[in-house]
N, C-alpha and C positions, 0 to 999 in steps of 0.2 A: 865457670862461674855459676851457671844455672844448676849444674850437678851439685855444687857445694851448697847452694840454697836448698836443694832437695834433702841433703843430709841434715842441714840445720833444722828444716821443718820436721824431719823424722825425730830428731832429738827433742824438739819442743813438744811434739805429739806425745812422746813417752813421759815427759815431765808433767804435761797437762793431764794425761790419764792417771798418773800416780796421784796428782793433786785431787782429781775428782774422786778417786777411790778413798783417799784419806778423809776428805770432807764428807763424803756419803756416810762413812762409818761413824765419824764424830757427830754428824747431824742426826743420824738415827739413834745413837746411844744417848745423846744429850738433849734430844727433842728440840733441835735448833733449826727452824725452817729456813733461815738465811743460809746456813751451811748446806742444806740439802739443795736449795736453789742454785747455789754456787757450784755444787757438784754436778747438777744437771747441765748447767751451761757449759762447764768445762768438758763434759762428755760429748756435747754437741760439737764443740770446737775441734775435736780430734779429727773428724772426717775431713774438713777443709785442709788441715795440715797434711794429712796423708795423701790427699789429692795432689797437693803440690809436689810431694815426694815422688808419686807415681808419674806425674807429668815430666819431672826432671829426668827420670830414667827413659821415658819415651823419647824425649828430646835428644838425649845422648845417643839413643839407638838411631834416630832419624838422621842426625848430622854425622854419624860415624865417629864418635869420640872414642877411639880405641885405646886411650889412656885409662879409661874406666874398664876394670876387669870384666864386669858383667856384660857390657856392650861388646867387648872383644870376644866373649864366648858365645853370644847368641846372635850376632849380626855380622855381615860383611858387605862388601861393595856390590855384590850381585843380589842381595836380599831385597825383594820388593818392599816398598814403603809400608804397605798394609801389614806385612809380616814383621817388619821392624816394630810396629806398634804392638802387635799381639805377642812379640817376643818378651814383653813385660812379664808374662807368666810362662815363658819358654824355658826358664832355668830355675834352679832351686832358690837362689837368693831373691830374684825378681818375683817369683811366684809367692814367696813368703810375704813380701811387701804388698803384693796384690791381695793376698789373703787378708792382711791387716786392713786394707782399704775396704774390702767387702764387709768385713765385720763392723767397721766403723759406720758403714751405710745403715746396717740394721740398727745400731745404737742411735744413730742420728735421727732416724725416723720414729723410733720408739719414744724417744725423749723430747722430740721437737714438738709433738702435739700435746695439748694440755691434758693432764690426768684429772678426769672428773670423778674417778672412783679409785679404789685401791691405793689411796694416798699413803696409808700406813706401810705399804710395800715399797714405795718409791725409793727411799734411800738404800734399801737392801738389794733391789733389782739393779740400781745403778752400781752398787759396790761389786756385785758378782759379775755383771757384764763388763764393766770398765776394768775390773781387776783382771779378767781374762784378756781383754784387749791389751792392757799394760804388759802382761806376760809375753804375748806374741810380739809386741813392738820391741821389747828389750831383747827377745830372742833374735830378732832381725838385726838390731844394732850390734850386738856383741858376738853373734855366732854365724850370721848369714847376711852380711851387709852388702847390698848391691852397689853401694857407692864407693867401695874400695877401689883404689887406683893402682896402676902397675908401676913398679920400680925395678931398676936393674943395677947390678954392681959392676965393678971394673972388668970382671970376667965375662960379662954378658948374661949372667944368670938373672932371670926375671922372677919377681915375687910380687905380692899384693899387700897393701896396707891401707887403712883408713886415713892415717896421718903420715906425713913425711918421716922417713927413717934416716938417721945419721949414716953417712957413708954410701947411701944409695941415691941414684939419680932418677927423676921421673922418666918413665918409658912410655912411648906411644907406638903401638904396632902399626905396620903399614896397612894391614888389613885384618879383619876378624876371622874367627873360625866359622861363623855362620850358625844359623838355627838348626837344631837337630831335624833332619828331614822328616822324621816321624811326626813332628809337630806342625808340619806345613799343610796337612790335610784340613779342609774346612771342619770336619768333625772334631779334630783335636783343637782347633781354634776355639770352638764353642764348648766342647766337652769339659775342659778344666774349670772355666768360670761357673758352669752349672753345678758341677760337683762341689766347688768351693762355696758357692752360695748355699748349698745344702748343708755342708759341714759347719760353716761359721754361723749359719742361721740357728743352729741348735743352742747357741749361747743364750738366746732370748727365752725360750721355754724353760731352760735350766735355771736361768736367773729368777724367773717367776717362782718356780718350785722352791728353790733354796731361799728366796726372799720371803715367801710365805712362812716357811719354817722359822727363819730368823726373827720375823715379826710376830711369831706366835699367832698367826691369823687362823681363826677357827672356822672360817667360811670357805666356800668353794669358789670365791670370786676370782682367785688367781687362775682357775681352770678356764673360766669364760674369757679372761683377758688374754691368755696366751694361746688360745685355740687357733686363731688365724696365723700368728707367727709360726706355730708348730706345723700347720698345714703348708705354709710357704716353704719352710725348710725341707719338709718331707717331699714336696713337689719337686724342688730343685735337685734333691738327692736322686729321686726317680728319673728325672730328666737326664741327669749326669750318667746314671747307669745305662739308660736307653741309648744315649748318644755314644757312650763308650762301646756298647755292643755293636752299634751300627758302624762305628769307626773300625773296629776289629774286622767286621764283615767286609767292609769296602776297601780296606787298605792292606791288612796283614796277609791275606791270600792263603788261608788254610781251610777255607770252606765253612767255617763256623763263626760264632759271634760271642761265645762265652766259654772260657777255658778254665774257670775257677782259679785264675791267677791271683796271687796275694793282693795286688793292687785293686783288682775288681772286688775281691772279698772284703777288703778294708772299707770300701764304700757301701757294700751290701749290708754289713753287720749293723751299723746304726739305722739303716733304712728298715731292717727287720724289727728292731726294738721300738722304733718310732711308730711303725705300723701297729704293733701291739698296744703301744701307749694311746694312739688315737682311737682305738676301739675301747680300751679300758676306761678312759676318762668319761665315756658315755655312761658307764655304770655309776661313777661317782656323781655325775650330774643328775641322773635319774633316780638313783636309789641310795646315794650317800655311802657307797661301798667301794672297795678296792683302793682306798686312799694310800695305803702302804705300797701296794702294787705300782701305783702311778708315780710315786716319788722314786721308787727303785728303777722303774723303766726309763724315766727321763734322766736320772743320774747315770744309768748304764749307757744310754744313748750318747750322752755327752762324753763319758769316759771312752767309749768305743771310737768316738770321733778323734779324741786325742791319741788313742792307741793306733788308729789307722793312719794318722798323720805321722806318728813315730815310725810306723812300719815303712811307709812309702818314702820318707825323707832320710832315713838312716840305713836302709838296706838290711835291717836286722834279721828279717825273715830269711833272706837268701843266705846270710852267714852271720854268726855271732861276732866274727872278726870285723865285719862292716860296722857293727854297733860300736865296737871299741875304737874304730878309726873316726867315727862321726862325732863332731863337736856338739851335735844337737841331741844325742842320745840321753845323757844324764838329765838335762833340764826337762825333757819330755817325760821321762820316767818319774822324776820327782813331782811334776805337776799332776800326772795321772794318779800317782799314789795319794797326793793331797786331795784330789777330787773324790776318789773312791772312799778313802778313810773319812774325809769330812762329811760326805753325804751319809755314810753309815752312822757315824756318831750323832749327827744332827737328827737323823730319822729315829734312832733309839731314844734320844733325849726328848723328842717331841711325840713320843708314842701315844700318849693320851689324846693329843690333838688329832691323831690319825685313826682313831677307833671308828669302825664302821657304824653307820646309823641303823643298818638293818643286817639281818643274817640271811644266809642262803637257805631258802625254804625247800627247794626241790631240785633234783638233778634234771628234771624236765622243766626248766625255766630259762629265760633269756640270760639271766645272770650266770647260770651254770655254763651256758654256751660260751659266754665271753670269758669265763674263767678257764675253760678248756682251751679256748683260743690263745690265752696268755701262756698256758703251759706249752702248747705246741710251738708257739713262736720262740719261747725260751729254749726248748730242745733244739729247734732248728738253728737258732743263733749259736748255741753251744757246739753243735756239730760243725758248722762253718768255721767257728773260732778255732776249735781244736785242729781241724784240717789245715787251716791257714798257718797256724803257729807250730805245728808238729815238726817241721824241719829245724827250726831254731831250738825247740825244746829237746829234741832227740840229739842234736849235735852238742848241746850244752851239757846234758847229763849222761849221754851214752857215747859221745864221741863220733857217732855215725848219723849222718843226715837222712832222715826218712821223709818221704813225700807222699802226698795223697793225690792220685790221678783223677781225672774227670769221671772215669767209670765208677770209682769208689764213691765219689761225691753223689753221682746220680743214683747209685744203689741205696745209699743211706738217706738221701734227702727226698727221693721220690715218694716213699710212704708218708713222710711228714707233710709234704705239699698236698698229697691226696687227702689227708685228714683235714687240712685247712679248707680245701675245696668243698668237702662234705659239710663242714661247719658253716661255710659261706652260704650253702643252700638251706640248711636246717635253721640257722639263726633267725632269719626274718619270720619264720612260722611259729616260733615258740613265744608264748606270752610272758610278760613280766610276772614275777613271783612264782607262778606255777601253771603248768599246762597239763591237760589230761592226755593220756596216750590215745584215747579215742579221737579227740579233736586233731591231734597231730597226724594220726593215721589218715583221717579224711582229707587233710590238706596235702599229704605227701604221696598218696597212692598214684595220682596221675603222673607227676614228675618221675616217680620210681618206675612206672610202667614204660615211660618214654626212655629212661636210661637203660632198662633191660632190652627194649627194642633196638636201641642203638648198638648195644653190645652184641646182640644176636646178629644184626645186619653186618657188622664189621667182621665177626667170626665167619659168617657164611661167605663173605666176599674175599676171604683169604688173609685177613689180619690175624696172624698166629701168635703174636706176643701177648700173653694173657694180661700183663700189667698195662700194656697199651690199651687193650680192650676195656679194662676196668677204668683206666684214666679217662678215656673218652666218655664212658658211661657216667662217671662222676661229674664231668664238665657238663654233659647234657642235663643231668639232674639239677645242678645248681643254676644253669642257664634258664631252664624252664621256670624255676621258682622266681628268679630275678625278673624275668619278663612278665610273669604272672602278677608280681607286685605292681609293676607299672600298669598292667591291664586293669587290675582291680581299681586302682586310683583313677584312671582315665574313665572307666565305665561309671564310677560313682559320680564324678564331676559332670559327665555327660547327662546322666539321669537327673541330677540335681539342678543344673543350670541350663540344660538344653544346648550347651556348646557342642560344636563338632569335635571329633576325636583329636584332631591336631591341636586345636585351641585348648582342649582339656589337658592334653599332654604338656604343653608349654606352661599353662597356668599351674598345673600340678607341681612342676619343678620349681617355678617361681615362688610358690607359696611355702614350699618345704624343701629348700635347696640342700640343706644338710642331709636329709634322709635320702632324697632321690639322686643327689650328687654322689652319695655313697653307693647306691645301687649301680649307678653308671660306672663308678670305679670298679666295682665287683664284675660288672659286665666286661669291662676292658681286660681285667685280669684273666677272666675265663677265656676270652678270645685269644689272649696271649698264650694261654695254656694249650689251645689247639695247635698253634704254631710250634710251640716247644715239643709237644708230643710227636708231631709229624716230622719235624726237621732233625731231631736227635735220633729217632729210632728207625727212620727209613731213608736216610741219606744214601745215595748211590755215588760211588767214586770210580773213575776210570782214568788211565793215563796211557798215552800213545805217542810215538815219534813218527811224524809224517813228512814226506817230501812235498814241495809245492804242488797243489792239485790233489793231494791225497785226502782221503775221507775217513772219518771214524763215526761209529754209531753209538749214541748214548741215549738209552731209552727210546723215545719217539723222535729224537733229534738227530739229524745228519749234519756233521760239522766238516766243512771243507777248508783245509789250510791253504792260504794263498801265498803269503810271503812274510819275511821278517824285515824289519827296519831297525838299523842301529844308528843312534845319534850320540856322539861323544864330543862335547865342546872342547875337551882338552886336546883333541887331534886337529883342531883348526877347521878345515873345510868340511861342511856337512851337506847332506842331501837337502834339496828344497823342501822335501816332505817333512823335514824335521822342524820347520818353522812353527807349525801348529802346536808342537809339544812344549814350546818354551814361551808361550804368550803369558803364562802365569807362574812360571818356574824360574828359579835362579839357574844360572848356567854352571852350577857345581854338581850337576846330576847328569849321568848318562842314561839314555833310554834305549831299551831293547824291546820293540813291540812286535807282536805277531798278529797279522791281519787274517781274519777267518770269517766264513759265512755260515750262518745257522739256518737250516731248513727243517720245516715240520709240515706234514701233510695238511693241506687246506689253509696254510698261512703263507704270507709273503716272506721271502728270504730276509734275514737280518744280518747286517755286517757289524762285527765287533772287533776291537783291537786291545785285548789284554796286554799288559806290558810289565817290564821290570824297571824299577828305578834304582840305579846303582850310584851310590854316593862316592864322588871322586876323592873325598878325603879319607876313604877307606873305612868309614864307620858302619857300613852295612848296606842293605838294600831292602826294597819293598817289592811286592808282587801284586799290585792292584788287579782285580779280575775284570773280565767282561761279563756282564750279567744280562740274561734275558728273563724278565719277570712276568709271570702270570699270576692270577689269583690262586691257582692250584699249586704252583711250584716255581722255583728259580732254577735256571740252568746257569751254572757258575763256572766260568772258564778261566784258567790260568795259563799264561805262556811262560814256560820255564827256561826258554832259550833255544838257540840254534847251534847245531854242531854237525859238521860235515854235510851241510845242506838239508838236514832234517830238523824240523821244529818240534819240540816236545810240548805237548798239551796235556794238562790235567783238567778233568771235567768232574763236576759234582752236580747231582740233582738234589735240591733241598725242598722236599714236599712241605706245603702249607706254611712256608716261612713268612709269607706276606701277612698272615694272621698275627704274627708276633708284632710287627711294626704297626699294623692297624689297631691292634689291642692297646698298644702303648699310647697311641694318639687318643683313643677313647678314655684311657685312664687319666691322661692329662686334662682332657675336657671335663671329666667328672670331678676332678679335684678343683678346677676353676669354678665349677657350679657350686660345689660344697662350701667354698670359702668366700664366694662373692657376697658382699653385704646386701642385706634386705633393704627395702625402702626406709624402714624405721632406723636401721643402722646408719644409712647414708645421711639421713636428716640429723642424726646425732653427731656425725662426723663434721658437718658443716655448721653446727650450732655455734653461737657466739662463744669465744674462748673464755674460760674462767682462769683465775690465778692458779698456776700449776701446783704450788706447794701450800698455799694458804689452807690451813686446817689439816695439813698432813700429819701433824703430831697431836691433834686434838683428841 
């Protein structure tokens, strides 16, 4: 009954979204405030309806209603309750419903608050955002419905359908298949929601951009209005990428964190274009330039979100035949084409509104640096896009699937990232309109000397890879400039107000959060760069088979193998030592653990137990590592199993990898600083509400 209510709520949500879309279009075209208000209210109602739908699926999972196909596929009697809840996004149909709910949250909060400005944009922003919402809800209802039930025929063949089928009887399985074990790790519980929040969050800045074009708005007011939603979407995309990398590092057991997998790349692509957009809009705000660039970048970001969703949900990249078998393929392709063509046509038709207020005066200007930044990001995006889609393109046109490996990606992308790091350093030093080479030289020579000193030091100490030496030099150059920008601001406040340096630092950020939050983001990216350079280029790998008590040497570490422990619930009786392995796991997994001790001169011994998780349903296995972390490196140990009394151990040393995770945290903090409202903005937020639509069409 509750599941049926969830389906009814989903259908009503679709009808409400369609109604809101139509009323917004009619209200905008006919200048009818009452229609616009009705559209706004309908858009707000979609979120509670989708909440009911999501709760219905969660309820079905919790009570084990295995007559519901989705519950049957993602839950079983051994699944812990917490995982039954998170199983909402553990399968394709449920995750699409969850995707819809997250999108409705953005729409709910954007239109719940009174619009005190940009009222001419309101009907068009509603139309674009709720129109996208309607598309995804209809996609869920007709192509990936999580409320479908199981039915069987007289021969015992089981199928699924939303409605009862003549000649078939309702079927309820005795137990479910259970959640994919890959999705039981905490990282994967959090990773998809973060990524989804980033993906669906792009609908709001896209709606503002298209809304401004549809409304023929000549001002830059839409840029100011969508800046914070754009930062929120960008932040969640970045968080999703970081958590995905951490999950790969902690669970997949291959010693790395980024393999240029199509799913990873599909999330990276809109993050790259949004990064370019967030830089480019600064020029539109400050100088009235790059207006066409900004519309293209936001449209491309939104399209890449749709394309990425197409790639991950249809399997089209792995095989063109997967696309043919997927019911989602054609709707996604049609919608992507509509977005790209519609954005292009609208941009051309509004070309006069997008003319720049100023022209580029000099290549030695901040505007020129931002333009170069846009070009490099576009080249980087193109490189990743081609590498990601090459298997499908080559199979479609040549009959043979070609793939791009990590080594090729690193070779092509390394110089492009180096160019971005260089621009990250030079950009803050260059003045608006025009800078003299003499002034630039005076500001750059000290960071340049530091960069050269770092490169010489690395070369002298044995770092023989020239591109690594150059990479660290560029990071040192840009780090020095970023820190100098903070120092100059702190020193100026200290001299002006007499504050101590810590107070000057905090007040500096509080008074100019956007600027210094941006510098903090740059600082985080540069720290991450240190981790990437070290871990990719100087990873050490060793594998040995040892008898109990045997030792192996990996760099400065001595590893002593103690024993193996096998825990298999399907065999019945297990060792008492197995109890600790099943406190938070379902009993549909066998564990093979290897206990070992790590010793390093001058440090206390550390005991770790890397293990294998073998899925008893035959779907595969995981090899989570045992990790000893220091600021300088990680010792990453895998236990591959025991045979004839010998345990096989694979060991990696990953230099400087902690800088990657620390830099990611700094990046997140910098983003929060940059988008945190000022006191004036907070006062505006809590001001007495005005009528939302009154005057919207005046």
